C-alpha positions as CSV (number, residue, x, y, z in Angstrom):
1,X,23.7,0.2,60.4
2,X,23.8,-0.2,64.2
3,X,20.7,0.6,66.4
4,X,21.1,1.0,69.9
5,X,17.5,0.0,72.2
6,X,18.0,1.3,75.9
7,X,15.9,-0.5,78.6
8,X,16.3,0.5,82.4
9,X,15.0,-2.1,85.4
10,X,12.9,-0.1,88.0
11,X,13.4,-1.8,91.4
12,X,9.8,-3.5,90.7
13,X,10.7,-5.2,87.7
14,X,14.1,-5.9,89.6
15,X,12.3,-7.0,92.5
16,X,10.1,-9.2,89.9
17,X,13.5,-10.9,88.5
18,X,15.5,-12.2,92.3
19,X,11.3,-14.0,93.1
20,X,11.8,-15.4,89.6
21,X,16.0,-16.2,90.6
22,X,15.3,-17.3,94.1
23,X,12.7,-19.9,92.5
24,X,14.9,-21.1,90.0
25,X,17.7,-21.5,93.0
26,X,15.0,-24.0,95.2
27,X,14.3,-25.8,92.1
28,X,17.9,-25.8,90.9
29,X,18.5,-27.1,94.7
30,X,17.6,-30.3,93.7
31,X,20.0,-31.2,91.4
32,X,23.2,-32.5,91.2
33,X,26.1,-29.4,90.3
34,X,26.9,-31.3,87.0
35,X,23.2,-30.6,85.9
36,X,23.1,-27.4,86.6
37,X,26.3,-26.8,84.6
38,X,25.2,-28.9,81.8
39,X,22.4,-26.5,81.7
40,X,24.2,-23.6,81.3
41,X,26.3,-25.6,79.1
42,X,23.3,-26.6,76.1
43,X,22.5,-22.5,77.1
44,X,25.6,-21.6,75.2
45,X,24.9,-24.3,72.7
46,X,21.8,-23.2,71.7
47,X,22.9,-19.4,71.7
48,X,25.9,-20.1,69.4
49,X,23.5,-22.7,67.3
50,X,20.9,-20.0,66.7
51,X,20.8,-16.8,64.9
52,X,21.0,-15.0,68.0
53,X,21.2,-11.0,68.3
54,X,24.8,-10.0,69.1
55,X,24.2,-8.1,73.0
56,X,22.6,-11.6,73.7
57,X,25.7,-13.9,72.4
58,X,28.4,-11.1,73.7
59,X,26.3,-11.4,77.3
60,X,25.5,-15.2,77.7
61,X,29.7,-15.6,76.8
62,X,30.1,-15.1,80.6
63,X,27.9,-18.1,81.5
64,X,31.2,-19.6,79.8
65,X,33.3,-17.5,82.7
66,X,30.9,-19.0,85.4
67,X,31.5,-22.1,84.5
68,X,35.2,-22.0,84.1
69,X,35.5,-20.9,87.7
70,X,33.5,-23.8,88.6
71,X,35.7,-26.7,86.8
72,X,39.2,-24.6,86.6
73,X,41.6,-27.1,89.1
74,X,44.5,-24.6,89.5
75,X,41.9,-21.5,90.6
76,X,39.9,-24.7,93.4
77,X,36.8,-22.1,93.6
78,X,36.2,-22.3,97.7
79,X,32.7,-24.0,98.9
80,X,31.5,-21.2,99.4
81,X,32.0,-19.2,96.2
82,X,31.4,-22.3,94.2
83,X,27.7,-22.5,95.6
84,X,27.1,-18.6,95.0
85,X,28.4,-19.4,91.5
86,X,26.0,-22.8,90.9
87,X,22.8,-20.6,92.3
88,X,23.5,-17.9,89.3
89,X,23.6,-20.9,87.3
90,X,20.4,-21.9,88.6
91,X,18.2,-19.9,86.4
92,X,19.1,-22.0,83.4
93,X,18.7,-25.0,84.5
94,X,15.1,-24.8,84.7
95,X,13.1,-25.7,81.1
96,X,10.7,-22.6,81.3
97,X,11.8,-19.3,80.3
98,X,10.0,-16.6,80.9
99,X,10.7,-15.9,77.1
100,X,10.5,-19.1,75.3
101,X,14.3,-19.7,73.6
102,X,12.5,-20.9,70.5
103,X,11.3,-16.7,69.5
104,X,13.6,-15.2,67.0
105,X,15.1,-12.3,67.7
106,X,14.1,-12.3,71.8
107,X,13.9,-16.0,72.9
108,X,17.4,-15.5,74.9
109,X,16.0,-11.9,75.9
110,X,15.7,-13.2,79.6
111,X,18.8,-14.9,79.9
112,X,20.4,-11.9,79.3
113,X,19.5,-9.9,81.5
114,X,19.6,-12.7,84.2
115,X,23.1,-13.0,83.4
116,X,23.4,-9.2,83.9
117,X,22.2,-9.2,87.3
118,X,24.4,-12.6,88.1
119,X,27.4,-10.4,87.0
120,X,26.4,-7.6,89.7
121,X,26.3,-10.3,92.3
122,X,29.5,-12.3,91.5
123,X,31.1,-9.2,90.9
124,X,34.1,-9.5,92.6
125,X,34.4,-13.3,92.1
126,X,34.6,-12.8,88.7
127,X,37.3,-9.9,88.6
128,X,39.3,-12.3,90.9
129,X,38.7,-15.0,88.4
130,X,39.9,-12.6,85.6
131,X,43.2,-11.7,87.6
132,X,44.2,-14.7,88.3
133,X,43.6,-15.9,84.2
134,X,45.6,-13.3,83.3
135,X,48.3,-14.1,86.0
136,X,48.1,-17.2,84.7
137,X,48.7,-16.1,81.1
138,X,51.9,-14.3,82.4
139,X,53.6,-17.4,84.7
140,X,53.0,-19.8,81.2
141,X,54.5,-16.9,79.3
142,X,57.0,-16.3,81.1
143,X,57.9,-20.2,82.4
144,X,55.8,-22.9,79.9
145,X,53.0,-24.7,79.6
146,X,54.4,-27.1,82.2
147,X,54.7,-23.7,85.3
148,X,52.6,-25.2,88.3
149,X,50.2,-22.5,89.2
150,X,47.8,-22.3,91.8
151,X,45.4,-19.9,93.6
152,X,47.7,-19.8,96.6
153,X,50.6,-18.7,93.9
154,X,48.5,-16.2,92.4
155,X,47.8,-14.6,95.8
156,X,50.9,-14.3,96.8
157,X,52.0,-12.7,93.7
158,X,49.2,-10.5,94.4
159,X,50.0,-10.0,97.8
160,X,53.7,-8.5,96.6
161,X,52.5,-6.4,93.9
162,X,50.7,-4.2,96.6
163,X,53.6,-4.1,99.1
164,X,55.9,-3.0,95.7
165,X,53.1,-0.2,95.4
166,X,52.9,0.8,98.9
167,X,57.2,0.7,99.3
168,X,57.2,2.9,96.0
169,X,54.4,5.4,97.3
170,X,56.8,5.5,100.2
171,X,59.8,6.5,98.2
172,X,57.9,9.0,96.0
173,X,57.4,11.3,100.0
174,X,53.8,10.6,99.8
175,X,52.6,12.5,103.3
176,X,51.2,10.2,105.9
177,X,48.5,12.7,108.3
178,X,50.5,10.5,111.1
179,X,53.9,11.6,109.9
180,X,52.7,15.5,109.3
């Protein structure tokens, strides 16, 4: 029988985690991006090899998504956004966690909390990347794996979708405050 345990981080708790993240970013600023990504990949491997609880495994899988965002050639994350993702991964490049990873059941808890905070910080980038991945899957399904896919093509597709939605709404007779 599953057991649900919830806890809430107040502003002081969040301030503490933000401070830890700032320190990790400062330390990681001296590392090449490849080392930061490798550390995040190592953490994923450690989690997969451990008997970490499911709620931790579920959250840490978001690391994989952030790593993919950085390495996805078709996505080509602009430099400023790539830096934001690398900064988010910085905590996982630190060898010393708040809770040592080798503590059974709880060792990855601080990592899971940090992922939750990072997901909030990168919400828009992650939503856009997931949308891009859905677009890519849709195009490949229709045109095959040889289809040329790019961020620009995705943006063009999104623009067309938005314009079509605008036209459909206009045809349904939705009155504009300007035409009333």
